[in-house]
C-alpha distance (Angstrom), angle and dihedral (degrees) to the residues before:
residue distance angle dihedral
M1 . . .
V2 3.81 . .
A3 3.81 112.3 .
I4 3.79 125.0 -128.1
M5 3.82 105.6 -112.9
I6 3.80 101.6 -167.1
E7 3.79 118.4 131.4
G8 3.79 110.3 -121.8
Y9 3.81 96.2 8.6
E10 3.79 120.8 126.0
R11 3.78 120.8 -176.9
P12 3.83 108.7 -124.4
N13 3.80 115.0 -107.7
L14 3.79 99.6 -129.0
E15 3.80 94.8 -173.7
L16 3.80 90.9 57.0
I17 3.80 90.7 47.9
R18 3.81 91.1 50.9
K19 3.78 90.4 50.2
A20 3.79 92.2 47.2
S21 3.80 91.0 51.9
F22 3.82 88.9 73.5
E23 3.81 93.3 47.8
R24 3.84 106.8 42.7
D25 3.80 145.2 -5.6
L26 3.81 111.4 -70.1
T27 3.80 121.8 -130.4
S28 3.78 125.2 -117.1
E29 3.82 88.9 -105.9
E30 3.80 92.0 53.2
I31 3.79 96.3 50.8
F32 3.80 88.7 45.1
A33 3.80 90.9 54.5
I34 3.79 93.7 48.7
K35 3.80 96.4 49.6
S36 3.83 106.3 24.7
R37 3.78 102.0 45.0
S38 3.81 95.5 150.5
F39 3.83 93.0 52.2
E40 3.79 97.6 39.2
P41 3.85 97.6 83.6
G42 3.81 91.9 45.3
V43 3.78 92.9 52.2
K44 3.81 89.8 50.7
M45 3.81 87.8 54.4
L46 3.79 87.4 67.5
R47 3.81 85.3 73.3
L48 3.79 103.6 26.2
A49 3.82 97.8 47.9
R50 3.80 99.8 28.9
G51 3.77 121.3 134.6
A52 3.77 124.2 -108.6
D53 3.81 94.1 -97.3
E54 3.80 98.2 26.8
Y55 3.80 119.1 118.6
N56 3.81 115.0 -114.5
K57 3.82 101.6 -116.0
E58 3.81 97.6 172.5
E59 3.80 97.2 109.9
I60 3.80 93.9 42.9
F61 3.80 92.9 50.5
T62 3.81 91.5 45.5
D63 3.79 91.1 56.5
F64 3.81 91.9 39.6
Y65 3.81 92.1 55.4
N66 3.79 93.4 41.7
T67 3.80 91.0 58.0
A68 3.81 89.6 48.4
R69 3.80 90.4 48.0
E70 3.80 91.7 50.4
Q71 3.79 88.1 55.4
D72 3.81 90.4 47.6
T73 3.79 90.2 56.5
I74 3.79 89.3 60.7
E75 3.80 94.2 54.4
D76 3.82 91.8 41.0
A77 3.82 97.0 45.8
N78 3.79 119.8 126.8
P79 3.84 105.5 -76.1
E80 3.80 90.8 -149.0
I81 3.81 88.7 63.6
L82 3.82 104.2 31.5
S83 3.81 118.1 39.0
P84 3.84 121.4 -148.6
E85 3.81 89.1 -103.8
V86 3.80 91.8 53.6
K87 3.81 91.4 46.3
I88 3.80 91.2 52.3
A89 3.81 90.1 50.9
E90 3.81 90.0 48.5
I91 3.81 91.6 50.4
D92 3.80 90.3 51.0
H93 3.81 89.7 48.0
F94 3.80 92.1 51.5
C95 3.81 92.4 47.3
R96 3.80 89.8 53.0
L97 3.80 89.8 52.8
E98 3.81 90.8 48.4
N99 3.79 91.8 48.5
E100 3.78 92.7 50.3
L101 3.82 90.8 47.7
A102 3.82 90.3 53.3
R103 3.81 91.8 50.4
R104 3.79 96.3 55.3
K105 3.78 127.5 87.6
P106 3.83 120.6 -122.3
T107 3.81 88.2 -107.7
E108 3.81 94.1 52.9
S109 3.80 121.2 94.2
I110 3.79 121.3 -111.0
N111 3.81 94.5 -174.9
D112 3.80 91.2 121.3
L113 3.82 90.4 55.6
L114 3.79 92.3 47.5
L115 3.81 92.0 48.1
D116 3.79 88.7 50.3
M117 3.82 89.8 57.2
D118 3.81 104.6 31.3
P119 3.83 108.1 107.4
R120 3.80 91.7 -159.3
I121 3.82 93.6 69.2
V122 3.81 98.5 104.5
P123 3.84 132.0 128.9
G124 3.79 107.5 -59.9
H125 3.80 95.3 31.5
P126 3.84 112.7 119.5
K127 3.81 91.4 -122.6
Y128 3.79 96.3 45.8
D129 3.80 111.9 128.9
K130 3.80 116.6 -163.9
N131 3.80 87.7 -153.9
H132 3.79 89.6 61.4
P133 3.83 107.2 40.9
E134 3.78 88.5 155.9
Y135 3.83 92.2 70.9
G136 3.81 109.2 121.7
E137 3.80 94.4 7.6
F138 3.82 91.9 111.4
T139 3.81 91.2 62.5
R140 3.80 96.2 36.1
M141 3.81 89.5 56.6
L142 3.81 91.5 50.0
M143 3.79 90.4 48.9
K144 3.79 89.6 56.0
G145 3.81 90.2 52.0
A146 3.82 95.6 46.6
M147 3.80 112.5 128.9
D148 3.81 95.6 -144.1
E149 3.80 141.7 3.1
D150 3.80 95.4 -93.4
E151 3.79 90.4 54.1
R152 3.81 90.3 49.1
I153 3.82 90.1 52.1
F154 3.80 90.9 48.2
V155 3.81 93.7 50.2
E156 3.80 93.9 45.3
H157 3.79 95.3 50.4
F158 3.80 94.3 41.0
G159 3.79 84.8 56.3
R160 3.80 90.8 52.8
G161 3.79 88.1 66.6
C162 3.82 111.6 -110.5
V163 3.82 93.2 132.2
F164 3.80 99.5 39.5
N165 3.82 92.2 46.2
R166 3.80 92.9 55.6
I167 3.79 93.7 43.2
R168 3.81 89.1 52.4
S169 3.78 96.8 48.1
S170 3.80 106.1 30.6
Y171 3.79 110.1 39.4
K172 3.76 136.0 69.9
K173 3.79 120.2 -118.3
D174 3.81 94.1 -100.7
I175 3.84 91.2 55.8
K176 3.81 89.9 50.2
T177 3.79 89.4 48.1
A178 3.82 91.5 53.3
I179 3.81 91.5 50.8
N180 3.80 91.5 48.0
A181 3.81 92.6 46.3
C182 3.81 89.7 54.1
A183 3.81 91.0 53.1
T184 3.81 90.9 49.7
S185 3.81 93.0 50.1
M186 3.79 93.3 47.0
A187 3.80 90.0 50.8
I188 3.82 91.3 60.6
G189 3.81 92.9 56.9
M190 3.79 94.8 41.2
K191 3.79 94.6 50.1
Y192 3.80 90.3 45.9
F193 3.80 90.5 58.4
L194 3.80 95.1 41.2
K195 3.80 91.1 53.0
N196 3.81 94.3 48.1
N197 3.83 100.3 29.6
E198 3.80 91.1 -154.8
I199 3.78 144.9 60.9
K200 3.80 108.5 -128.0
E201 3.81 102.6 -177.5
K202 3.79 139.9 10.4
K203 3.80 90.1 -101.6
D204 3.80 88.3 59.0
L205 3.79 90.7 52.9
D206 3.81 90.0 50.3
Y207 3.81 89.5 49.8
Y208 3.80 92.4 51.2
C209 3.82 94.8 44.4
S210 3.80 91.6 45.4
Y211 3.79 92.2 59.1
V212 3.81 101.5 37.0
A213 3.83 96.1 41.3
G214 3.81 112.7 1.9
D215 3.77 93.2 63.1
V216 3.80 88.7 48.9
G217 3.81 85.6 66.6
T218 3.79 94.2 50.7
H219 3.80 92.4 49.4
L220 3.79 90.3 49.8
N221 3.79 84.4 55.6
D222 3.80 88.0 54.4
I223 3.80 90.3 55.1
V224 3.82 92.3 48.5
L225 3.80 89.4 51.5
I226 3.81 92.0 49.1
T227 3.81 95.9 46.1
D228 3.81 103.9 31.0
G229 3.80 103.7 21.5
E230 3.81 93.2 -123.7
K231 3.82 120.6 132.8
L232 3.81 108.8 -148.3
D233 3.79 127.4 -166.2
D234 3.83 109.0 -84.3
D235 3.80 94.5 -164.4
L236 3.80 91.9 55.2
A237 3.81 91.0 43.4
K238 3.79 90.8 54.2
K239 3.81 90.9 49.3
F240 3.80 89.1 47.6
G241 3.79 93.0 56.9
R242 3.80 94.3 39.6
S243 3.81 94.2 51.9
L244 3.81 92.8 49.2
Q245 3.79 89.8 50.9
Q246 3.80 92.1 51.7
V247 3.81 90.9 54.2
N248 3.79 89.3 47.2
I249 3.81 89.7 54.2
L250 3.81 91.1 52.8
K251 3.80 91.2 48.2
N252 3.80 92.6 51.3
I253 3.82 100.6 44.7
P254 3.84 96.2 118.4
E255 3.81 94.5 38.7
D256 3.81 92.4 52.2
W257 3.79 93.3 48.5
Y258 3.78 103.9 38.5
N259 3.81 95.8 39.2
R260 3.79 102.3 34.8
K261 3.83 106.8 11.4
V262 3.81 93.3 -124.0
V263 3.79 130.1 127.1
Y264 3.81 122.0 -162.9
L265 3.82 94.6 -172.9
P266 3.84 118.2 111.0
K267 3.80 107.7 -101.3
E268 3.82 90.0 -142.6
Y269 3.82 86.5 71.3
Y270 3.79 92.6 60.6
A271 3.78 101.2 38.9
N272 3.80 93.0 -108.1
I273 3.80 92.6 -76.7
P274 3.84 114.0 157.6
N275 3.78 116.0 -83.8
E276 3.79 89.6 -120.2
V277 3.82 89.1 61.7
L278 3.80 92.0 46.4
F279 3.81 89.8 58.0
D280 3.81 95.7 40.5
I281 3.81 103.2 107.5
K282 3.83 90.8 -162.3
S283 3.81 95.3 52.8
K284 3.82 117.5 102.1
D285 3.80 91.0 -156.2
G286 3.80 88.7 49.9
K287 3.80 91.0 50.1
N288 3.80 92.5 51.8
A289 3.79 90.8 47.8
R290 3.80 93.0 49.5
E291 3.78 91.8 49.7
N292 3.79 91.2 50.0
I293 3.79 92.1 50.2
K294 3.79 91.3 51.9
S295 3.80 93.9 45.0
V296 3.80 92.3 51.1
M297 3.79 106.1 33.2
I298 3.80 102.0 44.8
P299 3.84 93.8 55.3
D300 3.80 89.6 41.9
S301 3.80 90.5 51.7
R302 3.80 91.3 48.9
K303 3.79 89.9 51.8
A304 3.80 91.5 49.0
L305 3.80 91.2 51.6
E306 3.81 90.6 60.7
A307 3.80 87.8 76.6
S308 3.80 88.6 51.9
A309 3.78 89.7 58.8
E310 3.80 89.7 49.7
Y311 3.78 90.8 50.7
I312 3.80 91.4 53.9
R313 3.81 91.1 47.6
S314 3.81 89.6 51.8
I315 3.82 92.4 59.4
P316 3.84 110.1 105.5
H317 3.78 111.8 -103.5
R318 3.79 93.3 -120.9
L319 3.84 90.6 64.2
T320 3.79 95.4 73.8
G321 3.80 93.0 149.2
Y322 3.78 91.7 56.6
M323 3.80 91.0 43.9
A324 3.81 90.3 54.2
F325 3.80 90.8 46.8
A326 3.82 90.6 54.9
M327 3.82 97.1 40.5
I328 3.81 95.7 58.2
P329 3.85 99.1 62.5
Y330 3.81 90.5 39.4
F331 3.82 93.5 55.5
A332 3.81 89.7 42.8
A333 3.81 91.1 53.4
V334 3.81 92.2 51.7
E335 3.81 91.5 48.1
T336 3.81 90.1 49.7
L337 3.80 91.3 53.7
N338 3.81 89.0 48.3
S339 3.81 89.7 54.4
M340 3.81 91.5 49.3
Q341 3.78 92.0 47.7
K342 3.81 90.8 59.0
V343 3.80 100.1 50.6
C344 3.78 129.7 75.1
V345 3.77 110.6 -95.4
D346 3.81 95.1 -114.3
K347 3.80 90.3 68.3
M348 3.81 89.8 62.9
F349 3.83 87.3 63.5
D350 3.79 99.1 36.9
K351 3.81 121.7 104.3
S352 3.82 96.5 -157.2
P353 3.82 114.7 118.3
D354 3.81 91.9 -121.5
A355 3.80 92.2 52.9
I356 3.80 93.2 47.1
K357 3.80 90.2 48.4
S358 3.81 91.4 51.1
I359 3.81 94.5 58.0
K360 3.78 96.4 44.0
M361 3.74 124.7 81.1
N362 3.78 119.2 -87.2
P363 3.86 109.0 -103.5
E364 3.80 90.4 -129.8
A365 3.79 89.7 55.8
M366 3.81 89.1 54.8
V367 3.80 91.4 51.9
N368 3.81 89.6 49.7
I369 3.80 89.5 51.4
L370 3.81 90.8 53.0
N371 3.80 94.3 46.5
F372 3.80 94.4 45.4
T373 3.80 94.8 46.1
Y374 3.78 92.2 49.9
Q375 3.79 93.1 46.5
I376 3.79 98.1 47.9
T377 3.80 94.4 46.1
T378 3.82 94.3 47.9
L379 3.81 97.5 47.5
D380 3.79 118.7 102.0
G381 3.77 105.1 -74.3
G382 3.81 87.8 13.3
G383 3.79 97.3 162.5
K384 3.79 92.8 52.1
R385 3.80 91.6 43.1
A386 3.79 91.7 50.4
S387 3.80 92.2 48.1
E388 3.81 91.7 50.6
F389 3.80 90.7 50.0
M390 3.80 91.0 49.4
E391 3.79 88.9 55.6
A392 3.81 91.0 52.0
Y393 3.81 91.7 44.3
K394 3.79 92.8 50.0
D395 3.82 90.8 47.1
A396 3.80 90.1 54.5
Q397 3.81 91.1 50.5
T398 3.81 92.4 48.1
K399 3.81 90.1 52.2
E400 3.83 89.5 49.5
K401 3.80 92.1 -113.0
Y402 3.78 88.0 136.5
Y403 3.80 96.4 163.1
K404 3.80 99.7 43.2
Y405 3.79 90.0 99.8
S406 3.79 98.1 25.3
F407 3.81 115.8 161.7
W408 3.80 93.6 -146.3
S409 3.79 105.4 121.3
D410 3.81 99.3 -113.8
R411 3.82 93.0 51.1
Y412 3.81 96.5 34.1
E413 3.79 93.5 60.0
K414 3.82 91.1 56.0
W415 3.80 98.5 56.4
S416 3.81 108.4 21.0
K417 3.80 97.4 71.6
D418 3.80 91.9 54.3
V419 3.81 91.6 49.5
L420 3.79 94.9 46.7
V421 3.83 96.8 46.9
A422 3.80 98.4 37.4
């Protein structure tokens, strides 16, 4: 296995975190590591690869993504336990908590908000108030709907207050406002899907992705402006988030259907046949629909990712930490599409472990992405070097040379040395 060669980076020990979750309150960093494994290395790059005069945004982004992840757990909760109506009410409840958190000064108490979320507030607890038996029910309900043990741990310890406490005490009002605004935007897209339970057309998918992920990009821009004084392009940031979300939807087709009975694919791409037929490997109509989805959505996703490359290139060269943070999910999305392109279409809709493994990025490729991104952004003139590489990388993608800069080990070794020493 290829080793991570990043100075100062330690891979989180998830088993130790799981064990600790039964013994003490987890930190915001620990719950982030256990539930946001793909984003965790990128967020650490905000510190490890940051420029000489770049603000260290690691803690802010950790809390930012944890609040977004908490909201995700509501939409993604087990549908057999939480109905769409209950999920919508839970999303509204969480947004109210977020809004109230943003309104309060660092010196003001948020004990009422923490009591509202803390799942331990039951009869017999020292803080139990018989006049407020609903305290903690928000989190307890989410814990029941958690799809796996790591998600249950995340929800429980988020409810204990590690994220809200740091947001209250450590950040200025405009940072809190950006975090709250992200939650509000995400809620619009999530409730839209929960009410309709389907995506009819491509424009509906764009609408959903724009709210649940595109606006994440624009609010990250807000944080960069507040901390580093740099105004980034909001239109490109929105496209950046939206394109990553579309790839994520393609990657999670079987998981969404078999675990939660939801499909985020536009029904116009599969002739409005029932979802059961779409996932029936023996059905001819299902086969035709699956092939059409692959033939349309992979090229469309590649096209959408071109704006992501432009967004990264637009980041000022001095913000090497933020550049590295953005490069990692972009490269990962391209590699994921490359994996999907290679396999037969049925594997994109198959729940077997081998099929799921075949459409996801090779772990060694992910390590190569981390190592390369760190190295190119921390070289002398790293921001300029990274921007120049992004131009070459985007050019290769546009010309359909998808594997020219592949991060699979055999290919990566052939081109990376030339890029890094040039």
